[in-house]
C-alpha positions as CSV (number, residue, x, y, z in Angstrom):
1,M,99.6,18.0,-30.0
2,T,97.1,15.6,-29.9
3,Q,94.5,14.9,-32.4
4,P,90.6,14.8,-31.3
5,P,89.7,11.1,-32.2
6,E,87.4,11.3,-35.3
7,S,83.8,10.6,-34.6
8,D,81.3,9.0,-36.6
9,S,78.2,11.1,-35.5
10,D,77.5,13.2,-38.2
11,D,75.6,16.1,-35.3
12,P,77.6,19.5,-35.2
13,N,76.8,19.8,-31.8
14,D,78.9,16.3,-30.8
15,Q,81.9,17.6,-29.0
16,P,85.3,15.8,-28.6
17,M,86.1,14.7,-25.2
18,P,89.0,16.7,-23.3
19,D,92.1,14.2,-23.3
20,S,92.5,13.5,-19.6
21,S,96.3,13.4,-20.1
22,S,96.7,17.1,-20.3
23,S,95.1,18.7,-17.3
24,G,96.9,21.3,-15.4
25,D,97.0,19.2,-12.0
26,G,98.0,16.0,-13.9
27,Q,95.6,13.7,-11.8
28,G,93.2,12.9,-14.7
29,I,90.9,15.1,-13.3
30,P,89.5,17.5,-15.8
31,S,89.5,21.4,-14.4
32,A,86.3,22.6,-13.2
33,T,86.7,26.7,-14.3
34,P,87.5,27.5,-18.2
35,Q,90.5,29.3,-18.3
36,W,89.7,32.5,-20.6
37,P,92.8,34.6,-22.2
38,S,93.3,38.2,-20.4
39,P,92.6,41.1,-22.6
40,P,95.5,42.5,-24.4
41,P,97.8,45.3,-22.9
42,P,96.5,49.0,-24.5
43,G,98.7,50.0,-26.8
44,P,100.1,53.2,-27.3
45,G,98.4,56.2,-26.8
46,E,95.4,54.0,-25.2
47,N,94.4,54.7,-21.5
48,V,93.2,52.3,-19.9
49,P,89.4,53.0,-18.0
50,G,89.9,54.0,-14.3
51,S,93.2,54.4,-14.5
52,T,95.0,58.3,-13.7
53,D,96.3,58.4,-17.0
54,A,92.7,58.7,-18.7
55,P,91.9,62.2,-19.8
56,G,90.8,64.9,-17.7
57,Y,91.6,63.0,-14.8
58,A,92.2,66.5,-11.9
59,G,96.2,65.8,-11.1
60,Q,96.8,65.5,-14.6
61,P,98.8,69.0,-15.6
62,G,97.7,70.1,-18.9
63,Q,94.4,68.9,-19.2
64,P,91.4,70.1,-18.6
65,A,89.2,68.8,-15.0
66,Y,85.8,67.7,-15.9
67,P,83.5,67.5,-13.4
68,P,82.5,64.5,-12.1
69,Y,78.7,62.6,-13.5
70,P,75.6,64.4,-11.1
71,P,73.8,61.5,-8.8
72,P,70.6,60.6,-10.3
73,P,68.1,62.5,-9.7
74,A,66.5,61.1,-6.1
75,Y,62.8,60.4,-6.9
76,G,59.9,61.2,-4.3
77,A,57.1,58.7,-3.3
78,G,54.7,57.8,-5.8
79,P,51.1,59.9,-5.4
80,K,49.1,59.5,-2.5
81,T,45.4,59.0,-1.8
82,S,43.1,62.1,-0.6
83,N,42.6,62.0,3.3
84,N,40.0,63.9,2.9
85,A,38.4,60.8,0.1
86,I,39.3,58.4,3.3
87,A,37.2,60.0,5.9
88,A,34.4,61.1,3.0
89,L,33.8,57.4,2.8
90,V,34.6,56.1,5.9
91,L,32.2,58.5,7.3
92,S,29.4,57.7,4.7
93,I,30.0,53.9,5.9
94,V,29.9,55.4,9.2
95,S,26.2,57.1,8.8
96,W,24.2,53.4,8.2
97,V,25.7,52.2,11.5
98,F,25.3,55.0,14.3
99,C,23.1,58.3,13.7
100,P,21.9,58.2,10.0
101,I,22.0,61.2,8.3
102,I,24.3,64.2,9.9
103,P,27.9,61.3,9.0
104,A,26.4,61.6,5.6
105,I,26.2,65.3,4.7
106,I,29.5,65.3,6.6
107,A,30.5,63.4,4.5
108,L,29.7,65.0,1.2
109,V,31.3,68.5,2.5
110,F,34.4,66.1,2.4
111,A,34.1,64.7,-0.8
112,S,33.9,67.5,-2.3
113,K,37.2,69.0,-1.1
114,A,39.1,65.9,-1.6
115,R,37.4,65.7,-5.5
116,R,38.7,69.6,-5.7
117,E,42.1,68.3,-4.1
118,I,42.4,65.8,-6.6
119,L,41.4,67.6,-9.7
120,A,44.5,70.4,-8.2
121,S,47.1,68.5,-7.6
122,N,47.9,67.6,-11.0
123,G,48.1,63.8,-10.6
124,W,49.5,63.7,-7.4
125,V,46.9,63.0,-4.9
126,T,44.7,60.2,-6.1
127,G,40.9,58.6,-4.5
128,T,38.8,59.5,-6.9
129,G,37.2,55.9,-7.0
130,L,36.8,56.9,-2.8
131,V,35.6,59.8,-3.5
132,T,32.6,58.1,-6.2
133,S,32.1,55.9,-3.5
134,A,31.6,57.8,-0.7
135,K,29.0,59.9,-2.9
136,I,27.3,57.1,-3.9
137,V,26.9,55.9,-0.4
138,A,26.2,58.7,1.2
139,W,23.4,59.8,-1.1
140,I,21.7,56.5,-1.3
141,N,21.5,56.4,3.0
142,I,20.1,59.9,2.8
143,G,17.5,58.5,0.2
144,F,16.5,55.9,2.7
145,W,16.2,58.3,5.5
146,A,14.4,60.1,3.5
147,A,12.4,57.4,2.1
148,I,11.6,56.4,5.6
149,T,10.6,59.6,7.0
150,I,8.2,60.2,4.2
151,I,6.8,56.5,4.9
152,W,6.2,57.5,9.0
153,I,5.3,60.7,8.6
154,F,2.3,59.2,5.7
155,I,1.0,56.6,8.5
156,L,1.3,59.6,11.1
157,V,-0.8,61.5,8.8
158,I,-3.7,58.2,8.0
159,A,-3.5,57.4,12.0
160,L,-4.3,60.9,13.1
161,I,-6.6,61.1,10.3
162,S,-8.4,57.8,11.0
163,G,-8.5,59.0,14.6
164,A,-10.2,62.0,14.0
165,I,-12.9,60.8,11.7
166,N,-13.7,57.5,14.9
167,T,-14.0,60.3,17.6
168,S,-16.7,62.2,15.2
């Protein structure tokens, strides 16, 4: 057996180079993968995991047969968003484009229905942000159109009063 050459370096990480004459292939090229020792064979009374000699194996006489482990629990889908909350938000946005008051009122009804559904689901149904947004958009729309209606009525009353005064 040959000794590794002495190194003048004090670096503890400095490893000696392998002797190229002792490689397994005889060509002087070190092997690419290290050869690890195999584990020792089982001693007397020891069983190899996965063998039929392991305790609890159903085919072994005199040993109780243990049932196999149950499969892991199947996890269902996560929480889902309330369809009523989505419908409420869509209707509240649509109320700004088309017929203003009716979709906004229907959006408020769907928002209330969605909120009850979300609270009753114990976290399995989500969408409280959508419900809040739908209520805000619908109420702003209703308030805006109510203000426009009051302003038009006020202008109409002023016009009627001024027309009545001018005719006399």
